[in-house]
C-alpha positions as CSV (number, residue, x, y, z in Angstrom):
1,M,49.5,-50.0,7.3
2,T,52.0,-48.5,4.9
3,T,50.8,-46.2,2.2
4,D,53.6,-46.9,-0.2
5,Y,51.3,-48.8,-2.7
6,P,50.9,-48.3,-6.4
7,K,47.8,-46.4,-7.2
8,I,44.8,-48.7,-7.3
9,D,41.3,-47.9,-8.7
10,I,39.1,-49.4,-6.0
11,A,35.9,-48.8,-7.8
12,P,35.8,-52.2,-9.7
13,F,36.2,-54.0,-6.4
14,I,33.2,-52.4,-4.7
15,D,30.0,-54.1,-4.0
16,H,27.8,-51.0,-3.4
17,S,25.8,-52.2,-0.4
18,L,22.4,-51.0,0.8
19,L,21.2,-53.4,3.5
20,L,19.6,-51.1,6.1
21,P,16.2,-52.3,7.3
22,T,14.7,-48.9,6.3
23,T,15.8,-49.1,2.7
24,T,13.4,-47.5,0.2
25,E,12.8,-47.9,-3.5
26,P,14.2,-44.3,-4.2
27,Q,17.4,-45.3,-2.3
28,V,17.7,-48.4,-4.4
29,E,17.3,-46.4,-7.6
30,K,20.1,-44.0,-6.4
31,W,22.4,-46.9,-5.5
32,C,22.0,-48.5,-8.9
33,E,22.6,-45.2,-10.7
34,D,25.8,-44.6,-8.6
35,A,27.0,-48.2,-9.2
36,Y,26.8,-47.6,-12.9
37,R,28.2,-44.1,-12.8
38,F,31.3,-45.1,-10.7
39,N,31.9,-48.5,-12.3
40,F,31.3,-50.5,-9.2
41,A,31.3,-54.3,-9.4
42,A,27.8,-54.7,-8.1
43,V,25.0,-53.4,-6.0
44,C,24.1,-55.5,-3.0
45,I,20.6,-55.1,-1.9
46,H,17.8,-57.1,0.0
47,P,15.9,-59.8,-1.9
48,S,12.8,-57.6,-1.9
49,H,14.6,-55.0,-4.1
50,V,16.2,-57.4,-6.6
51,K,13.6,-57.1,-9.2
52,Q,13.8,-53.3,-9.2
53,A,17.6,-53.3,-9.3
54,A,17.7,-55.9,-12.1
55,E,15.4,-53.6,-14.2
56,L,17.5,-50.6,-13.5
57,L,20.8,-52.3,-14.3
58,H,19.6,-54.3,-17.3
59,N,22.4,-54.5,-19.9
60,K,24.7,-52.6,-17.6
61,K,28.0,-53.7,-16.1
62,P,27.2,-53.8,-12.3
63,Q,26.1,-57.1,-11.1
64,V,22.9,-57.5,-9.1
65,C,23.8,-59.1,-5.7
66,T,21.5,-60.0,-2.9
67,V,21.8,-61.6,0.5
68,I,20.4,-65.0,1.5
69,G,19.6,-66.0,5.1
70,F,20.8,-62.6,6.1
71,P,22.0,-61.6,8.7
72,T,21.9,-64.6,11.0
73,G,22.0,-67.6,8.7
74,L,19.5,-69.4,10.9
75,T,16.6,-69.9,8.5
76,T,16.3,-73.4,7.3
77,S,18.1,-74.8,4.3
78,T,14.7,-75.1,2.5
79,V,13.9,-71.5,3.1
80,K,17.4,-70.4,2.0
81,L,17.1,-72.4,-1.2
82,Y,13.7,-70.9,-2.1
83,E,15.0,-67.4,-1.2
84,A,18.0,-67.9,-3.5
85,Q,15.9,-69.4,-6.4
86,E,13.4,-66.6,-6.2
87,A,16.2,-64.0,-6.2
88,V,17.7,-65.5,-9.3
89,E,14.3,-65.6,-11.0
90,N,13.9,-61.9,-10.1
91,G,17.3,-61.1,-11.8
92,A,20.0,-61.6,-9.1
93,T,23.3,-62.5,-10.7
94,E,25.3,-63.0,-7.4
95,L,24.2,-64.3,-4.0
96,D,25.8,-63.6,-0.6
97,L,24.9,-66.6,1.6
98,M,25.0,-66.5,5.4
99,I,25.9,-69.9,6.8
100,N,24.6,-71.5,9.9
101,L,27.3,-70.8,12.4
102,G,25.7,-73.0,15.0
103,W,26.2,-76.0,12.7
104,L,29.8,-75.1,12.3
105,K,30.3,-74.7,16.0
106,I,29.1,-78.2,16.8
107,G,30.6,-79.9,13.9
108,K,27.5,-80.5,11.7
109,T,29.8,-80.1,8.6
110,E,27.8,-82.4,6.3
111,Q,24.6,-80.3,6.8
112,L,26.6,-77.2,6.2
113,H,28.2,-78.5,3.0
114,R,24.9,-79.8,1.7
115,E,23.2,-76.4,2.2
116,I,25.9,-74.5,0.3
117,A,26.3,-77.1,-2.4
118,T,22.6,-77.3,-3.1
119,I,22.3,-73.5,-3.5
120,C,25.4,-73.4,-5.7
121,E,24.0,-76.2,-7.9
122,E,20.4,-75.1,-8.1
123,T,21.0,-71.5,-8.8
124,G,24.1,-71.7,-11.0
125,K,25.1,-68.3,-9.8
126,P,28.3,-67.1,-8.0
127,I,27.8,-67.7,-4.3
128,K,29.7,-65.6,-1.7
129,V,29.7,-67.6,1.5
130,I,29.6,-65.3,4.5
131,L,31.8,-66.6,7.4
132,E,31.3,-63.8,10.0
133,T,34.9,-64.1,10.9
134,S,34.6,-62.0,14.1
135,L,32.6,-64.9,15.7
136,L,35.0,-67.7,14.7
137,T,38.3,-69.1,15.8
138,D,41.0,-69.5,13.2
139,A,40.4,-73.3,13.3
140,E,36.7,-72.7,12.6
141,K,37.5,-70.2,9.8
142,K,39.6,-72.9,8.2
143,V,36.9,-75.5,8.4
144,A,34.3,-73.1,7.1
145,A,36.5,-72.0,4.2
146,E,37.3,-75.6,3.2
147,I,33.6,-76.6,3.3
148,A,32.6,-73.6,1.3
149,M,35.2,-74.1,-1.4
150,D,34.5,-77.8,-1.7
151,A,30.8,-77.0,-2.0
152,G,31.3,-74.7,-4.9
153,A,31.4,-71.2,-3.5
154,A,32.9,-68.6,-5.8
155,F,33.9,-66.2,-2.9
156,L,34.5,-66.3,0.8
157,K,33.0,-63.1,2.5
158,T,34.4,-62.0,5.8
159,S,31.3,-60.4,7.4
160,T,27.7,-59.3,7.3
161,G,28.8,-56.0,9.0
162,W,26.4,-56.7,11.9
163,N,29.0,-58.3,14.1
164,G,32.2,-56.5,13.3
165,G,33.8,-56.1,10.0
166,A,36.7,-57.0,7.8
167,T,40.3,-57.0,9.0
168,V,43.5,-57.2,7.1
169,K,44.6,-60.1,9.3
170,D,41.4,-62.1,8.3
171,V,41.8,-61.4,4.6
172,Q,45.5,-62.5,4.7
173,F,44.4,-65.7,6.6
174,L,41.7,-66.5,4.0
175,K,44.1,-65.8,1.2
176,Q,46.5,-68.4,2.6
177,L,43.7,-70.9,2.9
178,T,42.2,-70.4,-0.6
179,K,45.5,-70.1,-2.5
180,E,43.5,-67.9,-5.0
181,R,41.1,-70.7,-5.8
182,V,38.1,-68.5,-5.0
183,G,37.7,-64.8,-4.5
184,I,37.6,-63.0,-1.1
185,K,35.1,-60.3,-0.3
186,A,36.1,-58.1,2.6
187,S,33.0,-56.5,4.0
188,G,32.0,-54.4,6.9
189,G,33.6,-51.3,8.6
190,I,35.6,-50.0,5.6
191,R,35.7,-46.4,6.4
192,T,38.7,-45.0,4.6
193,H,40.3,-45.2,1.1
194,Q,43.5,-46.4,2.8
195,E,41.6,-49.2,4.6
196,A,40.2,-50.3,1.2
197,I,43.7,-50.3,-0.3
198,D,45.1,-52.3,2.6
199,L,42.4,-54.9,2.2
200,I,43.0,-55.3,-1.5
201,M,46.7,-55.6,-1.0
202,A,46.1,-58.3,1.6
203,G,44.1,-60.3,-0.9
204,A,40.5,-59.0,-1.2
205,T,39.0,-59.2,-4.6
206,R,35.8,-57.5,-3.6
207,L,34.9,-54.9,-1.0
208,G,31.4,-54.8,0.5
209,T,30.7,-51.2,1.7
210,S,27.9,-48.6,1.7
211,R,30.6,-45.9,1.7
212,G,32.0,-46.5,-1.8
213,I,31.5,-43.0,-3.1
214,D,33.0,-41.5,0.1
215,L,36.0,-43.7,-0.4
216,L,36.5,-42.5,-3.9
217,H,36.2,-38.9,-2.8
218,Q,38.8,-39.5,-0.2
219,R,41.2,-40.7,-2.9
220,L,40.6,-37.6,-4.9
221,D,41.1,-35.3,-1.9
222,T,44.5,-36.9,-1.2
223,E,45.6,-36.4,-4.8
224,K,44.9,-32.7,-4.8
């Protein structure tokens, strides 16, 4: 990709993600401190750490984001709804929802729509619907995006990061589909500052990454 872009501060785009299965409370504390220090959009942590993050970021700008049905999307709709409601009760202000790709693959679109719409309505929080674009055809991405937007999603998110990551091509495709009606979160595999810039220029309004600080340092190094 070309590097002839205006200077962009990527920090306000970043969802500072900490989704390893080995995550500890001291790590969550550091992630929250860094999110506030570097002016990131949010921290994104597992549901079991939401209460801690909400306390640490109380009255501070970064949002408290958590994942629902993560990473497979194959828990039941009832379980996802309970998980989402409990997360909100514990202080989550944004939810990244993994959809049931099996339903999408066999055309159970009504069930998929109902699941997303119910969580949107019952929580009243911005929902980022995870499409896992690496596992979908373009036709399936289009159907999933239309269902998610109609059901009330605030963002479409490319990936969990567990099955490949965000690509410029996918972000451009989603931008064409959404026509800026909802945000686009590019997530997974963002390793360089230039990749972050490329994704933003392609249409991403959020970046999900655990490497946010490294990306900022790369920018500073190139400006020396």
